[in-house]
PAZA-56516 format. One record per residue (C-alpha): residue in one letter; x, y, z. Coordinates in steps of 0.25 Angstrom, whole numbers, padded with zeros to 4 digits, always signed. Layout:
N
AXYZ/...
# end
This chain:
188
M-0182+0032+0054/P-0175+0045+0047/Y-0178+0049+0033/F-0166+0054+0024/P-0167+0061+0012/P-0161+0054-0001/E-0152+0066-0003/V-0147+0062+0011/V-0146+0048+0009/E-0139+0052-0004/K-0130+0061+0003/A-0125+0049+0013/R-0123+0039+0001/E-0114+0048-0004/M-0103+0047+0007/D-0094+0034+0003/L-0088+0026+0014/L-0074+0031+0012/T-0077+0043+0015/Y-0088+0041+0027/L-0076+0031+0034/K-0065+0042+0032/S-0075+0053+0038/Y-0083+0047+0048/E-0075+0032+0052/P-0061+0034+0049/Q-0055+0025+0059/E-0065+0014+0052/L-0057+0016+0038/I-0045+0009+0034/H-0037+0011+0022/F-0035-0003+0015/G-0026+0004+0003/G-0028+0011-0009/N-0039+0018-0009/T-0046+0007+0000/Y-0052+0007+0015/C-0059-0003+0023/T-0063-0002+0037/R-0059-0005+0049/E-0071-0013+0054/H-0073-0021+0040/D-0059-0024+0034/S-0067-0030+0023/L-0073-0017+0018/K-0066-0009+0008/I-0067+0004+0004/S-0063+0009-0010/N-0067+0019-0021/G-0080+0023-0015/K-0085+0010-0013/W-0084+0000-0001/C-0086-0016+0000/W-0087-0024+0012/F-0081-0036+0005/S-0083-0046+0016/R-0097-0043+0016/G-0099-0040+0002/I-0105-0026+0002/G-0102-0014-0001/G-0106+0000-0005/Y-0100+0015-0009/S-0107+0024+0001/A-0104+0026+0017/L-0119+0024+0019/D-0119+0010+0011/Y-0106+0006+0023/L-0116+0011+0033/I-0126+0003+0030/K-0120-0011+0025/V-0108-0010+0034/K-0112-0003+0047/E-0126-0009+0045/M-0132+0007+0048/P-0148+0010+0045/F-0147+0017+0033/T-0152+0029+0040/Q-0141+0028+0051/A-0131+0028+0040/V-0136+0039+0032/E-0137+0047+0046/T-0123+0042+0048/I-0116+0047+0035/M-0126+0061+0035/G-0122+0064+0050/N-0108+0063+0048/V-0109+0070+0036/A-0115+0080+0044/V-0103+0079+0055/S-0089+0083+0050/P-0081+0070+0048/P-0072+0070+0060/T-0057+0072+0056/Y-0048+0059+0056/T-0033+0062+0058/P-0023+0051+0059/A-0013+0052+0068/P+0000+0059+0061/S+0010+0048+0059/K+0024+0050+0055/P+0028+0042+0044/K+0036+0031+0046/E+0050+0031+0037/K+0053+0021+0028/V+0067+0014+0029/L+0073+0008+0016/L+0080-0005+0019/L+0092-0006+0009/P+0099-0019+0009/K+0114-0021+0015/A+0124-0016+0006/N+0135-0025+0003/R+0149-0019+0004/C+0153-0019-0010/A+0143-0020-0023/T+0151-0030-0031/H+0140-0038-0035/A+0129-0028-0038/V+0140-0018-0047/E+0144-0033-0055/Y+0129-0036-0057/L+0124-0022-0060/H+0137-0020-0071/G+0135-0034-0076/R+0118-0028-0078/G+0125-0018-0087/I+0127-0005-0077/D+0139+0000-0077/Y+0148+0002-0065/D+0148+0017-0065/L+0133+0017-0063/I+0134+0006-0052/D+0147+0012-0044/F+0137+0026-0046/C+0125+0019-0039/I+0132+0013-0029/S+0139+0024-0024/T+0126+0032-0023/G+0120+0020-0015/R+0109+0017-0027/L+0117+0004-0026/Y+0122-0005-0020/E+0125-0022-0017/S+0117-0027-0005/Y+0122-0036+0006/P+0123-0051+0007/Y+0114-0052-0006/H+0122-0043-0016/N+0111-0037-0022/V+0111-0024-0030/V+0102-0014-0023/F+0098-0002-0030/V+0095+0010-0021/G+0085+0022-0024/Q+0087+0035-0018/D+0079+0048-0015/R+0086+0062-0019/N+0093+0063-0007/G+0100+0048-0009/K+0092+0040+0002/P+0088+0026-0004/R+0073+0025-0005/Y+0073+0011-0013/A+0080-0001-0016/N+0080-0013-0026/L+0088-0024-0025/C+0094-0031-0037/S+0099-0047-0035/I+0113-0049-0042/G+0111-0063-0040/S+0101-0072-0037/D+0097-0083-0028/F+0084-0086-0034/P+0083-0099-0043/L+0084-0098-0057/P+0072-0105-0066/S+0080-0117-0069/E+0084-0119-0053/K+0068-0119-0048/K+0064-0130-0043/G+0058-0140-0053/A+0065-0132-0063/K+0073-0142-0070/N+0089-0141-0073/D+0102-0144-0079/E+0104-0153-0065/N+0090-0160-0068/L+0092-0165-0082/
# end
């Protein structure tokens, strides 16, 4: 049985699990969200903030050494050898295949031929006709078809639509007095 001096064991304990997996087993690492990762083999094992926890088994730890002993069930000496042997060898380089970012497409609602409902609604809300006409002529505002919603369009510096927000003019939603079980004048 090999003997490891305390300083070698301490150096093995310094390596955290995320660093170990990123360097030596990148195929096993899955980004879960934020700064949390899990492993391909054990999806209930979460790694975050320098700690790891295998929730389905109720065990956890801080270092890669803890992981190799508790999860991989390696003997202590083999786990130290694994970590220290990997540290001596340069880590493998993992380069994901270059991927072309998929261009996102903004899908805007179909425009109505005229914006009569939208103009009257906005003017009724206190917005001046000149401002409404300016927004319509520059493509920042239009009325949707067939629901006659007001569509506010956010554009980039080149005038390309990047954002849209709908504002309902009319309402098909029941009023509080029309909700099921509510008393109204007909039931009195």
